[in-house]
Structures are given as structure tokens and as C-alpha cells.
Gaussian input, Z-matrix of N, CA and C with variables (Angstrom, degrees):
# hf/3-21g

backbone

0 1
 N
 C     1     B1
 C     2     B2     1     A1
 N     3     B3     2     A2     1     D1
 C     4     B4     3     A3     2     D2
 C     5     B5     4     A4     3     D3
 N     6     B6     5     A5     4     D4
 C     7     B7     6     A6     5     D5
 C     8     B8     7     A7     6     D6
 N     9     B9     8     A8     7     D7
 C    10    B10     9     A9     8     D8
 C    11    B11    10    A10     9     D9
 N    12    B12    11    A11    10    D10
 C    13    B13    12    A12    11    D11
 C    14    B14    13    A13    12    D12
 N    15    B15    14    A14    13    D13
 C    16    B16    15    A15    14    D14
 C    17    B17    16    A16    15    D15
 N    18    B18    17    A17    16    D16
 C    19    B19    18    A18    17    D17
 C    20    B20    19    A19    18    D18
 N    21    B21    20    A20    19    D19
 C    22    B22    21    A21    20    D20
 C    23    B23    22    A22    21    D21
 N    24    B24    23    A23    22    D22
 C    25    B25    24    A24    23    D23
 C    26    B26    25    A25    24    D24
 N    27    B27    26    A26    25    D25
 C    28    B28    27    A27    26    D26
 C    29    B29    28    A28    27    D27
 N    30    B30    29    A29    28    D28
 C    31    B31    30    A30    29    D29
 C    32    B32    31    A31    30    D30
 N    33    B33    32    A32    31    D31
 C    34    B34    33    A33    32    D32
 C    35    B35    34    A34    33    D33
 N    36    B36    35    A35    34    D34
 C    37    B37    36    A36    35    D35
 C    38    B38    37    A37    36    D36
 N    39    B39    38    A38    37    D37
 C    40    B40    39    A39    38    D38
 C    41    B41    40    A40    39    D39
 N    42    B42    41    A41    40    D40
 C    43    B43    42    A42    41    D41
 C    44    B44    43    A43    42    D42
 N    45    B45    44    A44    43    D43
 C    46    B46    45    A45    44    D44
 C    47    B47    46    A46    45    D45
 N    48    B48    47    A47    46    D46
 C    49    B49    48    A48    47    D47
 C    50    B50    49    A49    48    D48
 N    51    B51    50    A50    49    D49
 C    52    B52    51    A51    50    D50
 C    53    B53    52    A52    51    D51
 N    54    B54    53    A53    52    D52
 C    55    B55    54    A54    53    D53
 C    56    B56    55    A55    54    D54
 N    57    B57    56    A56    55    D55
 C    58    B58    57    A57    56    D56
 C    59    B59    58    A58    57    D57
 N    60    B60    59    A59    58    D58
 C    61    B61    60    A60    59    D59
 C    62    B62    61    A61    60    D60
 N    63    B63    62    A62    61    D61
 C    64    B64    63    A63    62    D62
 C    65    B65    64    A64    63    D63
 N    66    B66    65    A65    64    D64
 C    67    B67    66    A66    65    D65
 C    68    B68    67    A67    66    D66
 N    69    B69    68    A68    67    D67
 C    70    B70    69    A69    68    D68
 C    71    B71    70    A70    69    D69
 N    72    B72    71    A71    70    D70
 C    73    B73    72    A72    71    D71
 C    74    B74    73    A73    72    D72
 N    75    B75    74    A74    73    D73
 C    76    B76    75    A75    74    D74
 C    77    B77    76    A76    75    D75
 N    78    B78    77    A77    76    D76
 C    79    B79    78    A78    77    D77
 C    80    B80    79    A79    78    D78
 N    81    B81    80    A80    79    D79
 C    82    B82    81    A81    80    D80
 C    83    B83    82    A82    81    D81
 N    84    B84    83    A83    82    D82
 C    85    B85    84    A84    83    D83
 C    86    B86    85    A85    84    D84
 N    87    B87    86    A86    85    D85
 C    88    B88    87    A87    86    D86
 C    89    B89    88    A88    87    D87
 N    90    B90    89    A89    88    D88
 C    91    B91    90    A90    89    D89
 C    92    B92    91    A91    90    D90
 N    93    B93    92    A92    91    D91
 C    94    B94    93    A93    92    D92
 C    95    B95    94    A94    93    D93
 N    96    B96    95    A95    94    D94
 C    97    B97    96    A96    95    D95
 C    98    B98    97    A97    96    D96
 N    99    B99    98    A98    97    D97
 C   100   B100    99    A99    98    D98
 C   101   B101   100   A100    99    D99
 N   102   B102   101   A101   100   D100
 C   103   B103   102   A102   101   D101
 C   104   B104   103   A103   102   D102
 N   105   B105   104   A104   103   D103
 C   106   B106   105   A105   104   D104
 C   107   B107   106   A106   105   D105
 N   108   B108   107   A107   106   D106
 C   109   B109   108   A108   107   D107
 C   110   B110   109   A109   108   D108
 N   111   B111   110   A110   109   D109
 C   112   B112   111   A111   110   D110
 C   113   B113   112   A112   111   D111
 N   114   B114   113   A113   112   D112
 C   115   B115   114   A114   113   D113
 C   116   B116   115   A115   114   D114
 N   117   B117   116   A116   115   D115
 C   118   B118   117   A117   116   D116
 C   119   B119   118   A118   117   D117
 N   120   B120   119   A119   118   D118
 C   121   B121   120   A120   119   D119
 C   122   B122   121   A121   120   D120
 N   123   B123   122   A122   121   D121
 C   124   B124   123   A123   122   D122
 C   125   B125   124   A124   123   D123
 N   126   B126   125   A125   124   D124
 C   127   B127   126   A126   125   D125
 C   128   B128   127   A127   126   D126
 N   129   B129   128   A128   127   D127
 C   130   B130   129   A129   128   D128
 C   131   B131   130   A130   129   D129
 N   132   B132   131   A131   130   D130
 C   133   B133   132   A132   131   D131
 C   134   B134   133   A133   132   D132
 N   135   B135   134   A134   133   D133
 C   136   B136   135   A135   134   D134
 C   137   B137   136   A136   135   D135
 N   138   B138   137   A137   136   D136
 C   139   B139   138   A138   137   D137
 C   140   B140   139   A139   138   D138
 N   141   B141   140   A140   139   D139
 C   142   B142   141   A141   140   D140
 C   143   B143   142   A142   141   D141
 N   144   B144   143   A143   142   D142
 C   145   B145   144   A144   143   D143
 C   146   B146   145   A145   144   D144
 N   147   B147   146   A146   145   D145
 C   148   B148   147   A147   146   D146
 C   149   B149   148   A148   147   D147
 N   150   B150   149   A149   148   D148
 C   151   B151   150   A150   149   D149
 C   152   B152   151   A151   150   D150
 N   153   B153   152   A152   151   D151
 C   154   B154   153   A153   152   D152
 C   155   B155   154   A154   153   D153
 N   156   B156   155   A155   154   D154
 C   157   B157   156   A156   155   D155
 C   158   B158   157   A157   156   D156
 N   159   B159   158   A158   157   D157
 C   160   B160   159   A159   158   D158
 C   161   B161   160   A160   159   D159
 N   162   B162   161   A161   160   D160
 C   163   B163   162   A162   161   D161
 C   164   B164   163   A163   162   D162
 N   165   B165   164   A164   163   D163
 C   166   B166   165   A165   164   D164
 C   167   B167   166   A166   165   D165
 N   168   B168   167   A167   166   D166
 C   169   B169   168   A168   167   D167
 C   170   B170   169   A169   168   D168
 N   171   B171   170   A170   169   D169
 C   172   B172   171   A171   170   D170
 C   173   B173   172   A172   171   D171
 N   174   B174   173   A173   172   D172
 C   175   B175   174   A174   173   D173
 C   176   B176   175   A175   174   D174
 N   177   B177   176   A176   175   D175
 C   178   B178   177   A177   176   D176
 C   179   B179   178   A178   177   D177
 N   180   B180   179   A179   178   D178
 C   181   B181   180   A180   179   D179
 C   182   B182   181   A181   180   D180
 N   183   B183   182   A182   181   D181
 C   184   B184   183   A183   182   D182
 C   185   B185   184   A184   183   D183
 N   186   B186   185   A185   184   D184
 C   187   B187   186   A186   185   D185
 C   188   B188   187   A187   186   D186
 N   189   B189   188   A188   187   D187
 C   190   B190   189   A189   188   D188
 C   191   B191   190   A190   189   D189
 N   192   B192   191   A191   190   D190
 C   193   B193   192   A192   191   D191
 C   194   B194   193   A193   192   D192
 N   195   B195   194   A194   193   D193
 C   196   B196   195   A195   194   D194
 C   197   B197   196   A196   195   D195
 N   198   B198   197   A197   196   D196
 C   199   B199   198   A198   197   D197
 C   200   B200   199   A199   198   D198
 N   201   B201   200   A200   199   D199
 C   202   B202   201   A201   200   D200
 C   203   B203   202   A202   201   D201
 N   204   B204   203   A203   202   D202
 C   205   B205   204   A204   203   D203
 C   206   B206   205   A205   204   D204
 N   207   B207   206   A206   205   D205
 C   208   B208   207   A207   206   D206
 C   209   B209   208   A208   207   D207
 N   210   B210   209   A209   208   D208
 C   211   B211   210   A210   209   D209
 C   212   B212   211   A211   210   D210
 N   213   B213   212   A212   211   D211
 C   214   B214   213   A213   212   D212
 C   215   B215   214   A214   213   D213
 N   216   B216   215   A215   214   D214
 C   217   B217   216   A216   215   D215
 C   218   B218   217   A217   216   D216
 N   219   B219   218   A218   217   D217
 C   220   B220   219   A219   218   D218
 C   221   B221   220   A220   219   D219
 N   222   B222   221   A221   220   D220
 C   223   B223   222   A222   221   D221
 C   224   B224   223   A223   222   D222
 N   225   B225   224   A224   223   D223
 C   226   B226   225   A225   224   D224
 C   227   B227   226   A226   225   D225
 N   228   B228   227   A227   226   D226
 C   229   B229   228   A228   227   D227
 C   230   B230   229   A229   228   D228
 N   231   B231   230   A230   229   D229
 C   232   B232   231   A231   230   D230
 C   233   B233   232   A232   231   D231
 N   234   B234   233   A233   232   D232
 C   235   B235   234   A234   233   D233
 C   236   B236   235   A235   234   D234
 N   237   B237   236   A236   235   D235
 C   238   B238   237   A237   236   D236
 C   239   B239   238   A238   237   D237
 N   240   B240   239   A239   238   D238
 C   241   B241   240   A240   239   D239
 C   242   B242   241   A241   240   D240
 N   243   B243   242   A242   241   D241
 C   244   B244   243   A243   242   D242
 C   245   B245   244   A244   243   D243
 N   246   B246   245   A245   244   D244
 C   247   B247   246   A246   245   D245
 C   248   B248   247   A247   246   D246
 N   249   B249   248   A248   247   D247
 C   250   B250   249   A249   248   D248
 C   251   B251   250   A250   249   D249
 N   252   B252   251   A251   250   D250
 C   253   B253   252   A252   251   D251
 C   254   B254   253   A253   252   D252
 N   255   B255   254   A254   253   D253
 C   256   B256   255   A255   254   D254
 C   257   B257   256   A256   255   D255
 N   258   B258   257   A257   256   D256
 C   259   B259   258   A258   257   D257
 C   260   B260   259   A259   258   D258
 N   261   B261   260   A260   259   D259
 C   262   B262   261   A261   260   D260
 C   263   B263   262   A262   261   D261
 N   264   B264   263   A263   262   D262
 C   265   B265   264   A264   263   D263
 C   266   B266   265   A265   264   D264
 N   267   B267   266   A266   265   D265
 C   268   B268   267   A267   266   D266
 C   269   B269   268   A268   267   D267
 N   270   B270   269   A269   268   D268
 C   271   B271   270   A270   269   D269
 C   272   B272   271   A271   270   D270
 N   273   B273   272   A272   271   D271
 C   274   B274   273   A273   272   D272
 C   275   B275   274   A274   273   D273
 N   276   B276   275   A275   274   D274
 C   277   B277   276   A276   275   D275
 C   278   B278   277   A277   276   D276
 N   279   B279   278   A278   277   D277
 C   280   B280   279   A279   278   D278
 C   281   B281   280   A280   279   D279
 N   282   B282   281   A281   280   D280
 C   283   B283   282   A282   281   D281
 C   284   B284   283   A283   282   D282
 N   285   B285   284   A284   283   D283
 C   286   B286   285   A285   284   D284
 C   287   B287   286   A286   285   D285
 N   288   B288   287   A287   286   D286
 C   289   B289   288   A288   287   D287
 C   290   B290   289   A289   288   D288
 N   291   B291   290   A290   289   D289
 C   292   B292   291   A291   290   D290
 C   293   B293   292   A292   291   D291
 N   294   B294   293   A293   292   D292
 C   295   B295   294   A294   293   D293
 C   296   B296   295   A295   294   D294
 N   297   B297   296   A296   295   D295
 C   298   B298   297   A297   296   D296
 C   299   B299   298   A298   297   D297
 N   300   B300   299   A299   298   D298
 C   301   B301   300   A300   299   D299
 C   302   B302   301   A301   300   D300
 N   303   B303   302   A302   301   D301
 C   304   B304   303   A303   302   D302
 C   305   B305   304   A304   303   D303
 N   306   B306   305   A305   304   D304
 C   307   B307   306   A306   305   D305
 C   308   B308   307   A307   306   D306
 N   309   B309   308   A308   307   D307
 C   310   B310   309   A309   308   D308
 C   311   B311   310   A310   309   D309
 N   312   B312   311   A311   310   D310
 C   313   B313   312   A312   311   D311
 C   314   B314   313   A313   312   D312

   B1=1.4629
   B2=1.5313
   B3=1.3618
   B4=1.4524
   B5=1.5231
   B6=1.3277
   B7=1.4740
   B8=1.5276
   B9=1.3047
   B10=1.4671
   B11=1.5233
   B12=1.3216
   B13=1.4598
   B14=1.5179
   B15=1.3120
   B16=1.4650
   B17=1.5251
   B18=1.3152
   B19=1.4549
   B20=1.5190
   B21=1.3258
   B22=1.4814
   B23=1.5386
   B24=1.3152
   B25=1.4629
   B26=1.5265
   B27=1.3046
   B28=1.4617
   B29=1.5299
   B30=1.3176
   B31=1.4672
   B32=1.5133
   B33=1.3304
   B34=1.4623
   B35=1.5336
   B36=1.3038
   B37=1.4785
   B38=1.5377
   B39=1.3335
   B40=1.4714
   B41=1.5138
   B42=1.3239
   B43=1.4546
   B44=1.5185
   B45=1.3272
   B46=1.4536
   B47=1.5170
   B48=1.3182
   B49=1.4520
   B50=1.5157
   B51=1.3127
   B52=1.4524
   B53=1.5101
   B54=1.3171
   B55=1.4465
   B56=1.5217
   B57=1.3647
   B58=1.4683
   B59=1.5225
   B60=1.3368
   B61=1.4430
   B62=1.5165
   B63=1.3155
   B64=1.4502
   B65=1.5190
   B66=1.3101
   B67=1.4590
   B68=1.5157
   B69=1.3015
   B70=1.4546
   B71=1.5201
   B72=1.3398
   B73=1.4529
   B74=1.5019
   B75=1.3114
   B76=1.4567
   B77=1.5369
   B78=1.3120
   B79=1.4457
   B80=1.5258
   B81=1.3161
   B82=1.4409
   B83=1.5384
   B84=1.3512
   B85=1.4754
   B86=1.5351
   B87=1.3542
   B88=1.4545
   B89=1.5088
   B90=1.3279
   B91=1.4403
   B92=1.5384
   B93=1.3261
   B94=1.4670
   B95=1.5261
   B96=1.3233
   B97=1.4600
   B98=1.5354
   B99=1.3430
   B100=1.4558
   B101=1.5218
   B102=1.3104
   B103=1.4651
   B104=1.5187
   B105=1.3331
   B106=1.4542
   B107=1.5423
   B108=1.3129
   B109=1.4507
   B110=1.5281
   B111=1.3368
   B112=1.4591
   B113=1.5239
   B114=1.3482
   B115=1.4720
   B116=1.5458
   B117=1.3078
   B118=1.4494
   B119=1.5353
   B120=1.3242
   B121=1.4735
   B122=1.5184
   B123=1.3236
   B124=1.4485
   B125=1.5043
   B126=1.3312
   B127=1.4475
   B128=1.4993
   B129=1.3380
   B130=1.4585
   B131=1.5203
   B132=1.3207
   B133=1.4666
   B134=1.5263
   B135=1.3280
   B136=1.4721
   B137=1.5163
   B138=1.3279
   B139=1.4608
   B140=1.5407
   B141=1.3265
   B142=1.4577
   B143=1.5177
   B144=1.3457
   B145=1.4603
   B146=1.5246
   B147=1.3341
   B148=1.4617
   B149=1.5346
   B150=1.3189
   B151=1.4639
   B152=1.5365
   B153=1.3448
   B154=1.4595
   B155=1.5195
   B156=1.3375
   B157=1.4480
   B158=1.5245
   B159=1.3167
   B160=1.4777
   B161=1.5207
   B162=1.3325
   B163=1.4715
   B164=1.5011
   B165=1.3515
   B166=1.4510
   B167=1.5337
   B168=1.3124
   B169=1.4758
   B170=1.5260
   B171=1.3398
   B172=1.4651
   B173=1.5218
   B174=1.3203
   B175=1.4588
   B176=1.4955
   B177=1.3262
   B178=1.4706
   B179=1.5194
   B180=1.3425
   B181=1.4568
   B182=1.5188
   B183=1.3197
   B184=1.4665
   B185=1.5254
   B186=1.3258
   B187=1.4909
   B188=1.5242
   B189=1.3200
   B190=1.4773
   B191=1.5278
   B192=1.3221
   B193=1.4462
   B194=1.5442
   B195=1.3203
   B196=1.4540
   B197=1.5325
   B198=1.3120
   B199=1.4653
   B200=1.5118
   B201=1.3093
   B202=1.4430
   B203=1.5188
   B204=1.3006
   B205=1.4553
   B206=1.5017
   B207=1.3351
   B208=1.4652
   B209=1.5310
   B210=1.3400
   B211=1.4566
   B212=1.5343
   B213=1.3504
   B214=1.4383
   B215=1.5164
   B216=1.3365
   B217=1.4557
   B218=1.5325
   B219=1.3245
   B220=1.4479
   B221=1.5215
   B222=1.3465
   B223=1.4570
   B224=1.5242
   B225=1.3265
   B226=1.4720
   B227=1.5222
   B228=1.3403
   B229=1.4559
   B230=1.5106
   B231=1.3411
   B232=1.4730
   B233=1.5374
   B234=1.3414
   B235=1.4612
   B236=1.5301
   B237=1.3234
   B238=1.4682
   B239=1.5102
   B240=1.3225
   B241=1.4790
   B242=1.5520
   B243=1.3257
   B244=1.4638
   B245=1.5300
   B246=1.3265
   B247=1.4657
   B248=1.5260
   B249=1.3195
   B250=1.4697
   B251=1.5195
   B252=1.3239
   B253=1.4571
   B254=1.5186
   B255=1.3065
   B256=1.4572
   B257=1.5106
   B258=1.3231
   B259=1.4704
   B260=1.5183
   B261=1.3202
   B262=1.4554
   B263=1.5129
   B264=1.3290
   B265=1.4642
   B266=1.5213
   B267=1.3255
   B268=1.4559
   B269=1.5057
   B270=1.3136
   B271=1.4635
   B272=1.4961
   B273=1.3100
   B274=1.4483
   B275=1.5011
   B276=1.3081
   B277=1.4614
   B278=1.5314
   B279=1.3227
   B280=1.4735
   B281=1.5275
   B282=1.3279
   B283=1.4578
   B284=1.5245
   B285=1.3052
   B286=1.4500
   B287=1.5105
   B288=1.3459
   B289=1.4658
   B290=1.5327
   B291=1.3518
   B292=1.4556
   B293=1.5145
   B294=1.2821
   B295=1.4732
   B296=1.5269
   B297=1.3040
   B298=1.4550
   B299=1.5084
   B300=1.3355
   B301=1.4809
   B302=1.5241
   B303=1.3081
   B304=1.4609
   B305=1.5131
   B306=1.3294
   B307=1.4481
   B308=1.5183
   B309=1.3454
   B310=1.4485
   B311=1.5134
   B312=1.3339
   B313=1.4570
   B314=1.4970
   A1=110.83
   A2=115.08
   A3=119.73
   A4=111.69
   A5=116.95
   A6=120.22
   A7=111.52
   A8=117.11
   A9=121.64
   A10=110.61
   A11=117.30
   A12=121.10
   A13=111.37
   A14=116.05
   A15=120.51
   A16=110.64
   A17=116.73
   A18=121.28
   A19=111.03
   A20=117.30
   A21=121.17
   A22=109.76
   A23=117.33
   A24=120.64
   A25=110.99
   A26=116.37
   A27=121.13
   A28=111.50
   A29=116.41
   A30=120.58
   A31=110.53
   A32=117.94
   A33=120.62
   A34=111.04
   A35=115.72
   A36=119.62
   A37=110.26
   A38=116.54
   A39=119.80
   A40=112.00
   A41=116.50
   A42=120.43
   A43=112.44
   A44=118.42
   A45=121.02
   A46=114.95
   A47=117.64
   A48=119.48
   A49=112.15
   A50=118.00
   A51=121.24
   A52=112.45
   A53=120.28
   A54=123.55
   A55=112.59
   A56=121.26
   A57=119.20
   A58=113.83
   A59=117.17
   A60=118.88
   A61=111.47
   A62=117.95
   A63=121.44
   A64=112.33
   A65=119.70
   A66=121.95
   A67=111.81
   A68=119.53
   A69=121.04
   A70=109.18
   A71=115.07
   A72=121.16
   A73=110.18
   A74=117.25
   A75=120.52
   A76=109.97
   A77=114.05
   A78=122.32
   A79=106.70
   A80=117.83
   A81=121.51
   A82=110.93
   A83=115.89
   A84=120.71
   A85=107.23
   A86=114.58
   A87=120.68
   A88=110.24
   A89=116.59
   A90=121.79
   A91=107.73
   A92=115.83
   A93=121.88
   A94=108.52
   A95=114.69
   A96=119.00
   A97=110.30
   A98=114.73
   A99=120.37
   A100=109.44
   A101=115.04
   A102=120.07
   A103=112.14
   A104=115.80
   A105=121.06
   A106=109.22
   A107=117.08
   A108=121.43
   A109=109.24
   A110=115.18
   A111=120.26
   A112=108.51
   A113=115.33
   A114=122.05
   A115=107.10
   A116=116.29
   A117=121.35
   A118=108.60
   A119=115.16
   A120=120.72
   A121=108.45
   A122=115.00
   A123=121.88
   A124=107.66
   A125=117.37
   A126=120.66
   A127=111.40
   A128=114.27
   A129=121.67
   A130=106.68
   A131=116.01
   A132=124.52
   A133=107.44
   A134=118.55
   A135=119.71
   A136=112.58
   A137=117.98
   A138=121.58
   A139=109.20
   A140=115.61
   A141=122.55
   A142=107.78
   A143=116.06
   A144=120.27
   A145=108.38
   A146=115.57
   A147=121.38
   A148=106.70
   A149=114.16
   A150=121.48
   A151=107.68
   A152=115.67
   A153=120.44
   A154=107.98
   A155=116.79
   A156=121.58
   A157=110.73
   A158=116.21
   A159=120.49
   A160=110.59
   A161=117.31
   A162=120.64
   A163=112.86
   A164=118.76
   A165=122.44
   A166=110.76
   A167=116.90
   A168=121.54
   A169=113.72
   A170=118.05
   A171=121.43
   A172=109.55
   A173=115.33
   A174=121.08
   A175=110.93
   A176=116.66
   A177=122.05
   A178=111.04
   A179=116.92
   A180=121.06
   A181=108.87
   A182=116.66
   A183=122.05
   A184=107.31
   A185=115.78
   A186=120.06
   A187=109.23
   A188=113.97
   A189=120.41
   A190=108.79
   A191=114.94
   A192=122.44
   A193=108.11
   A194=117.28
   A195=120.79
   A196=109.09
   A197=114.89
   A198=120.24
   A199=111.00
   A200=115.23
   A201=123.69
   A202=106.04
   A203=117.19
   A204=121.66
   A205=113.42
   A206=117.58
   A207=120.93
   A208=114.52
   A209=117.65
   A210=120.98
   A211=109.53
   A212=115.40
   A213=119.30
   A214=112.79
   A215=114.68
   A216=121.81
   A217=108.35
   A218=115.41
   A219=122.20
   A220=106.69
   A221=114.03
   A222=120.67
   A223=106.28
   A224=117.17
   A225=122.56
   A226=109.65
   A227=114.20
   A228=120.19
   A229=109.14
   A230=115.59
   A231=119.93
   A232=106.43
   A233=117.34
   A234=120.41
   A235=113.13
   A236=115.83
   A237=124.38
   A238=115.12
   A239=117.61
   A240=119.25
   A241=108.72
   A242=116.85
   A243=118.34
   A244=111.04
   A245=116.31
   A246=119.38
   A247=110.80
   A248=115.29
   A249=120.36
   A250=110.76
   A251=114.51
   A252=122.61
   A253=108.76
   A254=117.35
   A255=123.27
   A256=110.25
   A257=115.26
   A258=121.54
   A259=109.25
   A260=115.24
   A261=122.79
   A262=107.78
   A263=116.79
   A264=121.50
   A265=107.77
   A266=115.52
   A267=122.16
   A268=107.05
   A269=116.73
   A270=120.76
   A271=113.16
   A272=115.25
   A273=122.25
   A274=110.18
   A275=114.82
   A276=121.03
   A277=108.67
   A278=115.62
   A279=123.12
   A280=110.94
   A281=117.10
   A282=122.58
   A283=112.18
   A284=115.74
   A285=122.61
   A286=106.14
   A287=117.44
   A288=122.36
   A289=109.02
   A290=116.19
   A291=119.84
   A292=110.77
   A293=118.51
   A294=125.25
   A295=112.09
   A296=118.76
   A297=122.43
   A298=109.56
   A299=114.76
   A300=122.14
   A301=107.21
   A302=115.20
   A303=119.83
   A304=109.18
   A305=115.42
   A306=119.38
   A307=110.00
   A308=113.58
   A309=120.28
   A310=109.69
   A311=115.64
   A312=121.39
   A313=108.86
   D1=-45.57
   D2=-179.20
   D3=-62.15
   D4=-39.87
   D5=-179.27
   D6=-69.64
   D7=-31.43
   D8=177.64
   D9=-67.59
   D10=-39.90
   D11=176.57
   D12=-65.93
   D13=-42.20
   D14=178.08
   D15=-63.09
   D16=-40.52
   D17=178.78
   D18=-63.33
   D19=-40.39
   D20=178.99
   D21=-67.36
   D22=-40.37
   D23=178.04
   D24=-62.52
   D25=-43.42
   D26=178.15
   D27=-62.88
   D28=-41.83
   D29=178.60
   D30=-63.15
   D31=-43.32
   D32=177.70
   D33=-62.73
   D34=-41.67
   D35=177.23
   D36=-59.69
   D37=-44.57
   D38=-179.23
   D39=-63.19
   D40=-39.89
   D41=-177.72
   D42=-69.93
   D43=-36.85
   D44=-175.21
   D45=-93.39
   D46=-16.20
   D47=-177.66
   D48=-114.88
   D49=-52.59
   D50=-174.53
   D51=-72.30
   D52=-43.48
   D53=-177.28
   D54=-63.03
   D55=-48.12
   D56=178.22
   D57=-62.59
   D58=-32.88
   D59=179.65
   D60=-66.58
   D61=-37.36
   D62=-178.03
   D63=-81.61
   D64=-8.36
   D65=-175.43
   D66=-81.31
   D67=-16.42
   D68=178.71
   D69=-116.41
   D70=157.49
   D71=-179.09
   D72=-140.85
   D73=163.07
   D74=179.07
   D75=-151.93
   D76=148.91
   D77=172.90
   D78=-114.77
   D79=131.83
   D80=-176.73
   D81=-131.88
   D82=130.71
   D83=178.42
   D84=-141.39
   D85=163.50
   D86=176.15
   D87=-122.77
   D88=148.99
   D89=179.03
   D90=-143.78
   D91=143.17
   D92=179.48
   D93=-117.54
   D94=136.46
   D95=177.11
   D96=162.01
   D97=-162.61
   D98=178.72
   D99=-150.22
   D100=162.71
   D101=178.98
   D102=102.80
   D103=-136.76
   D104=-177.58
   D105=-96.35
   D106=120.67
   D107=177.38
   D108=-94.55
   D109=121.79
   D110=179.82
   D111=-109.56
   D112=135.65
   D113=-179.29
   D114=-131.57
   D115=126.04
   D116=174.29
   D117=-133.40
   D118=148.34
   D119=178.72
   D120=-170.61
   D121=163.06
   D122=169.08
   D123=-110.71
   D124=150.47
   D125=178.73
   D126=-144.22
   D127=154.30
   D128=175.76
   D129=-120.27
   D130=107.54
   D131=-179.36
   D132=174.25
   D133=168.53
   D134=175.80
   D135=-64.71
   D136=-30.28
   D137=-179.33
   D138=-158.78
   D139=162.84
   D140=173.40
   D141=-134.44
   D142=130.77
   D143=175.66
   D144=-103.98
   D145=124.52
   D146=178.88
   D147=-104.66
   D148=122.91
   D149=-178.74
   D150=-127.30
   D151=126.72
   D152=178.18
   D153=-122.77
   D154=130.96
   D155=178.01
   D156=-126.75
   D157=154.57
   D158=177.91
   D159=-85.41
   D160=-176.48
   D161=-176.69
   D162=-67.09
   D163=-14.67
   D164=177.72
   D165=-92.12
   D166=0.94
   D167=-179.76
   D168=83.50
   D169=5.75
   D170=178.56
   D171=-81.04
   D172=137.63
   D173=177.94
   D174=-70.10
   D175=131.35
   D176=174.30
   D177=-113.07
   D178=-12.35
   D179=-179.76
   D180=-162.30
   D181=139.39
   D182=177.25
   D183=-156.30
   D184=117.33
   D185=-178.85
   D186=-149.26
   D187=145.76
   D188=176.11
   D189=-105.30
   D190=128.72
   D191=176.80
   D192=-107.84
   D193=132.62
   D194=-178.31
   D195=-101.69
   D196=159.11
   D197=179.68
   D198=-109.04
   D199=166.19
   D200=173.96
   D201=-116.49
   D202=116.24
   D203=-178.63
   D204=65.21
   D205=23.98
   D206=177.36
   D207=91.86
   D208=-7.97
   D209=178.38
   D210=-116.31
   D211=129.50
   D212=-176.73
   D213=-138.66
   D214=170.68
   D215=-179.05
   D216=-129.27
   D217=137.65
   D218=174.16
   D219=-104.59
   D220=130.21
   D221=176.03
   D222=-141.40
   D223=91.27
   D224=-174.27
   D225=-115.20
   D226=144.46
   D227=175.82
   D228=-139.97
   D229=124.61
   D230=-178.71
   D231=-118.97
   D232=109.50
   D233=-175.00
   D234=-86.11
   D235=162.54
   D236=168.44
   D237=59.03
   D238=39.52
   D239=178.24
   D240=-85.31
   D241=133.14
   D242=176.57
   D243=-72.34
   D244=163.07
   D245=-179.84
   D246=-56.07
   D247=132.85
   D248=178.79
   D249=171.76
   D250=-178.46
   D251=176.95
   D252=-103.58
   D253=129.04
   D254=-176.40
   D255=-120.84
   D256=138.93
   D257=176.78
   D258=-101.88
   D259=127.53
   D260=179.01
   D261=-107.71
   D262=124.47
   D263=177.37
   D264=-123.83
   D265=126.85
   D266=175.07
   D267=-116.64
   D268=115.93
   D269=-177.26
   D270=-133.69
   D271=168.26
   D272=179.06
   D273=169.63
   D274=175.36
   D275=-177.62
   D276=-76.91
   D277=116.98
   D278=178.02
   D279=50.07
   D280=45.80
   D281=-174.92
   D282=-84.65
   D283=145.52
   D284=172.25
   D285=-125.26
   D286=123.01
   D287=-177.26
   D288=-109.06
   D289=134.92
   D290=176.72
   D291=-136.34
   D292=162.58
   D293=178.49
   D294=54.53
   D295=37.66
   D296=179.44
   D297=-70.09
   D298=124.52
   D299=175.78
   D300=-132.03
   D301=137.89
   D302=179.73
   D303=-153.76
   D304=150.75
   D305=178.48
   D306=169.55
   D307=168.48
   D308=178.47
   D309=-91.63
   D310=143.51
   D311=-179.46
   D312=-113.78

């Protein structure tokens, strides 16, 4: 009886903690430079959130791109960034990112 209760508790833990963590994904890269930061990529998911922060962790860009039929394109441009290192995070529910290109122009 005791082992059955423990098994049920573990199953509940797995359903409410492990499953939601694995349902989302993210791609993260860093780039250093200044000027206009261009980001392009293709993704497979209902949406993709692009978040860019500076070296102090402050957000400099945040936008959600939606897909059509599960396939979408990211085309982001952030102008007038001062010299520094920027972190680019692309996330979403069960997202797959391909052809990611980024850099300063």
C-alpha cells in the first residue's frame, strides 16, 4: 500500500514538473559589436519569441513572431546598439530553429 502511494506521488510530480519543462525549448547565442543587429531564422512551432539583452541583462528587444501552418520566419533588426556583448534567445513551445543568422551591419 505504501509503495503504491509513493508511486502515485512520483507520477503526479512527473506530470506537473517534468512535462511542462520539456514542452518548451530555446536557442541562445551571444554576439559582440555595435550598430544594427540583424537576426534571421526559420522556425517550426506556433510562435517564436526573440529576446535580446545587453551585457547588463537589460532587454533591448523582445518580439513574438507567429507561424503559418507551423512554419515561420524571423526577420528582426535592432538599430543603434552601442558596442557591447548581446545575448540572443529564441524560444517557444516545442520550437525547432534552423538557418539562424545574426550579426552587426
